[in-house]
C-alpha positions as CSV (number, residue, x, y, z in Angstrom):
1,M,-5.7,5.1,29.1
2,K,-8.3,4.7,26.5
3,Y,-10.3,1.5,26.4
4,I,-9.0,0.7,22.8
5,N,-5.4,0.6,24.2
6,K,-6.4,-2.1,26.7
7,R,-7.8,-4.5,24.2
8,N,-5.5,-7.3,22.9
9,Y,-7.4,-7.7,19.7
10,E,-6.1,-7.8,16.1
11,N,-3.1,-5.7,17.2
12,I,-5.2,-2.6,17.8
13,N,-3.7,-2.4,21.3
14,R,-0.2,-2.1,19.8
15,W,-0.9,0.7,17.2
16,L,-4.0,2.1,15.5
17,F,-3.0,3.6,12.2
18,K,-5.2,6.3,10.7
19,G,-5.4,4.5,7.4
20,T,-6.5,5.5,3.9
21,G,-9.3,4.7,1.5
22,Q,-12.8,3.3,2.3
23,Y,-11.4,0.6,4.6
24,G,-8.8,2.5,6.5
25,I,-5.8,0.6,5.2
26,P,-2.5,1.6,6.9
27,E,-0.1,3.3,4.5
28,I,3.4,2.0,3.7
29,A,6.0,4.7,2.9
30,P,8.1,4.4,-0.3
31,V,11.5,2.9,-0.3
32,Q,14.3,2.4,-2.8
33,Y,16.2,-0.8,-3.4
34,D,19.9,-1.2,-3.5
35,S,20.3,-5.0,-4.2
36,C,20.7,-7.9,-1.8
37,E,19.9,-11.6,-1.6
38,F,16.4,-12.5,-0.3
39,I,15.5,-15.3,2.0
40,G,12.1,-16.5,3.2
41,F,10.8,-15.5,6.6
42,N,11.0,-19.1,7.6
43,Y,14.8,-19.0,7.5
44,A,15.3,-15.5,8.9
45,M,15.5,-16.5,12.6
46,G,18.6,-18.6,12.0
47,D,20.4,-16.6,9.4
48,K,24.0,-15.7,10.3
49,H,24.5,-12.7,7.9
50,P,21.2,-10.7,8.0
51,A,22.8,-7.3,7.2
52,E,23.5,-8.5,3.7
53,K,20.1,-9.9,3.0
54,G,16.4,-9.1,2.7
55,V,13.4,-11.1,3.9
56,H,10.4,-12.1,1.7
57,F,7.1,-13.7,2.5
58,F,6.4,-15.6,-0.7
59,L,5.5,-18.6,1.3
60,D,2.4,-20.4,2.5
61,D,0.5,-18.2,4.9
62,Y,0.8,-20.5,7.9
63,Q,4.6,-20.0,7.8
64,F,4.3,-16.3,8.8
65,D,0.9,-16.0,10.5
66,R,2.9,-15.9,13.7
67,L,4.2,-12.5,12.7
68,W,0.7,-11.2,12.8
69,K,-0.1,-12.8,16.1
70,Y,3.1,-11.8,17.9
71,P,4.8,-9.0,15.9
72,D,6.9,-7.7,18.7
73,R,8.7,-11.0,19.1
74,Y,10.2,-10.5,15.6
75,I,11.1,-6.8,15.5
76,A,14.6,-7.2,16.9
77,V,15.4,-10.0,14.4
78,L,13.9,-8.3,11.4
79,K,15.7,-5.0,12.2
80,K,19.0,-6.8,11.4
81,F,18.1,-7.3,7.8
82,K,18.7,-4.8,5.0
83,Y,15.1,-5.0,3.7
84,V,11.9,-6.8,4.7
85,M,9.0,-7.2,2.3
86,S,5.5,-6.7,3.6
87,P,3.9,-10.1,4.3
88,D,2.2,-11.6,1.3
89,F,-1.1,-12.8,2.8
90,S,-3.1,-14.6,0.2
91,L,-5.7,-12.8,-2.0
92,Y,-7.3,-15.7,-3.9
93,A,-10.1,-14.7,-6.2
94,D,-12.4,-17.4,-4.7
95,F,-11.9,-16.1,-1.2
96,P,-14.8,-14.1,0.2
97,K,-14.2,-10.3,-0.2
98,A,-14.2,-9.9,3.6
99,L,-11.3,-12.3,3.9
100,Q,-9.4,-10.7,1.1
101,L,-9.8,-7.3,2.7
102,Y,-8.7,-8.7,6.0
103,N,-5.5,-10.1,4.5
104,H,-4.8,-6.8,2.7
105,Y,-5.3,-4.9,6.0
106,R,-3.0,-7.3,7.8
107,K,-0.3,-6.9,5.2
108,H,-0.4,-3.2,5.5
109,W,-0.7,-3.0,9.3
110,L,2.5,-5.2,9.6
111,G,4.3,-3.2,6.9
112,A,3.5,0.1,8.6
113,Y,4.3,-1.3,12.0
114,L,7.7,-2.6,10.9
115,Q,8.5,0.8,9.3
116,L,7.5,2.4,12.6
117,H,10.3,0.4,14.2
118,G,12.9,1.6,11.6
119,I,12.8,-1.3,9.3
120,K,13.1,-0.7,5.5
121,V,9.9,-2.3,4.1
122,I,9.5,-3.1,0.5
123,P,5.8,-3.1,-0.4
124,T,4.6,-6.5,-1.7
125,I,1.8,-5.9,-4.2
126,C,-0.9,-8.4,-4.8
127,W,-4.4,-8.6,-6.3
128,S,-7.1,-11.2,-7.0
129,D,-9.3,-10.1,-9.9
130,R,-10.5,-6.8,-11.3
131,N,-13.0,-6.4,-8.5
132,S,-10.0,-6.1,-6.1
133,Y,-8.6,-3.1,-7.9
134,A,-11.1,-0.9,-5.9
135,W,-9.1,-1.5,-2.7
136,C,-6.0,-3.7,-3.3
137,F,-3.7,-0.7,-4.0
138,D,-4.9,1.3,-1.0
139,G,-2.0,2.1,1.3
140,E,0.6,1.3,-1.3
141,P,3.1,4.1,-2.1
142,T,3.7,5.6,-5.5
143,G,7.2,6.0,-6.9
144,S,8.6,3.2,-4.7
145,C,10.4,-0.1,-5.2
146,V,7.7,-2.8,-5.0
147,A,7.7,-6.6,-5.0
148,V,5.4,-9.1,-6.8
149,S,5.3,-12.9,-7.3
150,S,3.9,-14.8,-10.3
151,V,4.2,-18.2,-8.5
152,G,0.9,-20.1,-9.0
153,C,-0.3,-17.5,-11.6
154,M,1.1,-19.1,-14.7
155,M,-0.7,-22.5,-14.4
156,N,-3.3,-21.7,-17.1
157,K,-4.5,-18.9,-19.4
158,I,-7.1,-17.5,-17.1
159,F,-4.7,-17.2,-14.1
160,R,-2.0,-15.7,-16.4
161,T,-4.4,-13.2,-17.8
162,K,-5.5,-12.0,-14.4
163,F,-1.9,-11.7,-13.3
164,L,-1.0,-9.6,-16.3
165,E,-4.1,-7.4,-16.0
166,G,-3.3,-6.7,-12.4
167,Y,0.4,-6.1,-13.1
168,G,-0.5,-3.5,-15.7
169,E,-2.9,-1.8,-13.3
170,M,-0.1,-1.7,-10.7
171,L,2.3,0.0,-13.1
172,E,-0.3,2.6,-14.0
173,R,-1.4,3.4,-10.5
174,L,1.8,3.1,-8.5
175,K,4.5,3.9,-11.1
176,P,7.1,1.9,-9.3
177,T,10.8,2.7,-9.7
178,Q,11.7,-1.0,-9.5
179,V,9.8,-4.2,-9.4
180,I,11.4,-7.1,-7.5
181,F,10.0,-10.1,-9.3
182,H,9.7,-13.6,-7.7
183,G,8.8,-16.4,-10.1
184,I,8.5,-16.6,-13.9
185,I,8.6,-13.2,-15.6
186,P,6.1,-13.1,-18.5
187,E,7.5,-11.2,-21.5
188,E,4.5,-8.9,-21.4
189,C,5.7,-7.5,-18.0
190,K,7.3,-4.1,-18.4
191,G,9.2,-1.9,-16.0
192,N,12.5,-1.8,-14.2
193,I,12.4,-5.5,-13.1
194,V,14.8,-7.2,-10.7
195,R,14.5,-11.0,-10.6
196,I,15.0,-12.9,-7.4
197,A,15.4,-16.6,-7.5
198,K,12.9,-18.9,-5.8
199,F,14.4,-20.9,-2.9
200,Q,13.9,-24.1,-5.0
201,D,16.0,-22.6,-7.8
202,R,18.9,-21.9,-5.3
203,L,18.5,-25.4,-3.8
204,S,18.6,-27.0,-7.2
205,K,21.8,-25.2,-8.1
206,A,23.4,-26.2,-4.8
207,V,22.6,-29.8,-5.4
208,I,23.9,-29.8,-9.0
209,S,27.2,-28.2,-7.8
210,Q,27.7,-31.1,-5.4
211,W,27.8,-33.6,-8.3
């Protein structure tokens, strides 16, 4: 056995993907979307009807960091769902580049690892600023369904502009067949968009229906 397979470090012992681009980012294969309800990873463990649903990671990172630490614990559960999005580790523009790259790598390692186990993975696309375009699309498939979130990106003009610039770059580079959209959809956003409701939206409707 090679020494690299004996090391329990950053999941290298589980699988070492060849990777693409300057930083060896694992590649996620394209997938097409057929419609379903999406729930957050934090609710996936207790869901009673997973075959009818998909799992998203548009949550605070601490709520799914455990998937990176212990991926094999969750394979059996996630295989029950119709789709699973690749984990949306944060790429804040004020993060050091090294941390942004690490989070991009983790997203892709997990996405590729879940696909390796037969799970239908929808690539979650994220970026920080224009500097991230040099690597933030590495490992993403072209001609695939993808997912994005605008939550936290519409707070002011600067954030909104950065989101729209990155969204346009994504369309040009990846040419997605569908864009599953979480959050407010700016009118400038083009493409075959499928909106999914935030959990807070569904909760508000449930509360209103009780009155």
